[in-house]
N, C-alpha and C positions, 0 to 999 in steps of 0.2 A: 085708698087701700085702709085698714086698720092699723091702729098704732099697735106697740109693743104689748105683750100680756104678761103676766107672771110665768105661765106654761114655757111660754118663750125660752124664758132664762133657764129653767129647769132642764128645759130638754137640751137646749144651749149647751150648758155645763155636762150634760150625759153623754153629748155626741163625741164620742172617742176617736170617729174618723175625722173631727174639726180639731183635737186636741192632736192626734199624731201628724197633722200637716203643718200645725204651727210649730210644732215639737221639732219637728224635720227641719224648718225652716229657721227656726231660732231667731226670729225677729217679727215685728208686728207686721201686719198685712199693710199697713199704712205707714208712710215714711212721716205721718203726723203724731207724733208722742207728744204726752204731757210737756217734755221738757221743749220740743220744740213751739207747741204752742206759748209756753212762757218765753221764749224766747223772741215771738214773732210780734214788733211794735204794733203792725196794723191790728191784729187780732186783741192784743191787750188796750189797745186806744178805741176799738169800738165800742157800740153800748153794750151788747152781752159783754166783751173783754171787762167792761168797768163794773157791769154787776158781777161777774165771777170774782174780780176783786175783792169785791164790797162783800159777798159771800164771804168767802176767805178770810177776811179779818173778821167779821162776826163769829165763825168758829174757833177762831184762837182766843178769843175773850168768852168761847162756851155759852154765847148766845144762838143756838142751834136754832131757835124761832125765825129768828133776824136772818140767819143764814139762809136758812130754807126759803124764805119771802124773795131775797136778793137771787137767788138760783132760780129761782121760778120767773122771775123778770128776764134772767140771762138765757132761758129756754125760748121765752116769747120773743127776744130781739133775735133770736138766730136758733130757729128749730133744726138745724143741721150740723150744730156747733159740739162735738162729742164732750169738750171740757162742762158744758152748761149741765149736759145730764147726769156727767162724774160729779161734779159739786152737788145738783141737786140729789142725786143718788144717795149720797154721803151724809147730806142733811136731812135727809129723808129717815135714814138710818138711825141719825142721832135722837129724832123725835119718835123713836117705835114704830115707823112705819116701813116695817122692812119689805112687805108687798112692794110697796111702792118704790122701794130702794132697788130690789132685786129689776123690776122694769126699768128702771132708768139706768143703772149701771148695765143692763143688755142691750139698750138702744146705743150707750155711750160705745160700746164693742162692737157692734153692729155698723157702726158710724164710723170704725177702723180701728180702734184702740185696742189691740190683744195686749195689755198692759198688765204685768204683775200686780201691782197695786188695784187696778179693777178688778181683777181674777180673784183677788183676796178681799177685798170688800163683798163683791157679791156670795164669795163662799161663806163669809161670817153672817152675812142677812139672812141667808138660805140656812142656817145650822139655828139662826135664832126663831127661824118659823118651823122648825122642828117636822118632823113627820120622815120616815125612813126613806121615801124618794127624794126628798129634798136634801135631808144629811147625805146619801149617795150624791147627789148632784153637788154639793159644797164640798165632798171629797175631791170630786175631777176639776171643780174648780180651782181648790187648795193643792192640788198636783200639777197644775199647769202652772200656778204664778211659781212653785218652787222649782220647776223644771227650766223656766224662764229667766229667774232669778233667783239662785241659789240660797240668798243671803236676805229673804224675805222670812223674818222671826214669824209675822203674824199669819203667814203662809202655813207652816211647821202647825203652829198652835193648830189652826183649823181643822188640816188633815189630820193630825192626832185626835183631837176631837170627832171627826166623823168617819175616824179607820175603822171603828166596829163593826159600822154600818155596813161597810161592804166586805166584812169578813177578814181586815188583816189582824195578824197574829199580837199577842201582846208585847212580844218584843219591837215589833215595827212600831205600834202607836207609842211606847216609852221611848224610843231614838227619836220622835219628833218630837215629843215633848220635852226631851233633851235638849233635843238641836235650837227650838225656840228659846229656851230659858240659856243656852249661852251665846248666843246673839242678841235677846234681848233680857238681860238678867232681873233689870229693875221691874219690868213689867211680868215677866214670865216665871223668875226664878223662885219665888216663894210658893207659887201652885207646883210647880215641877217637885219641889222637897216634899209636899204635900203629899203628891200622889204616887212618887216613885216606889215607895214601899207596899202599895196597894198593887201596883202593875206587878213587883218584882214577886208578890207572892203568886200573882194569878200564873205567871210564866211557871215557878216552879209547880204549880198545883196541874197546870196543864202537862207539864213534861213527867209528872208522877200518873198522869190518868194515861199517857203514851205507852209508858212503860209498863202499866198494868194491863193495859190492852194486846200489848205484844206477848205478854206473858200469858195473859190467859189463851190467847190463840196458840202460843207456843205449846199449850200444856191440852190441847184437843186432841184426841184419837185420831 
């Protein structure tokens, strides 16, 4: 069969039935979470695991090209290891290959990792690709991440950025941005302070339009 495609990731993110099942279960469909992988000496000691660890170390130093090479080795060593695709997806995103990142992160999810970090990473890649459909898919991914882990600051940030694409009111978008800043002020605080007055103005303007519409309707004979 064919490998995963970008369209698979977009459609999976928009699959509200899948999201509903996952939220109702409140647990990954696979017992093998990223933490399980880290705690598994057999996995870590395998050629795939060693390549994954090398990729992680390269990412820590900011050498994303080297991290990508190591993660590609990990995928070749074990094409069924979700961590290998997760690391390659993150590395691809860091070097600007957001199409490839969505494909790899989707494959990791398909292999059993319904983890909030994965959904957040895929949402971020989808947002970077742009386009209304992908922004909507990013919202569904970010929303999933928030439901699985309400302390995912990055998920609130992406849900805020993509919220207008799915018609969320300015109040909800600002609330997400505020939550992201509260959870990780160092990363998002300055942006929140910059955007807050803009959204507060939008909120007031929206309320004024609503009042005007009601008044106009009431004046009709």
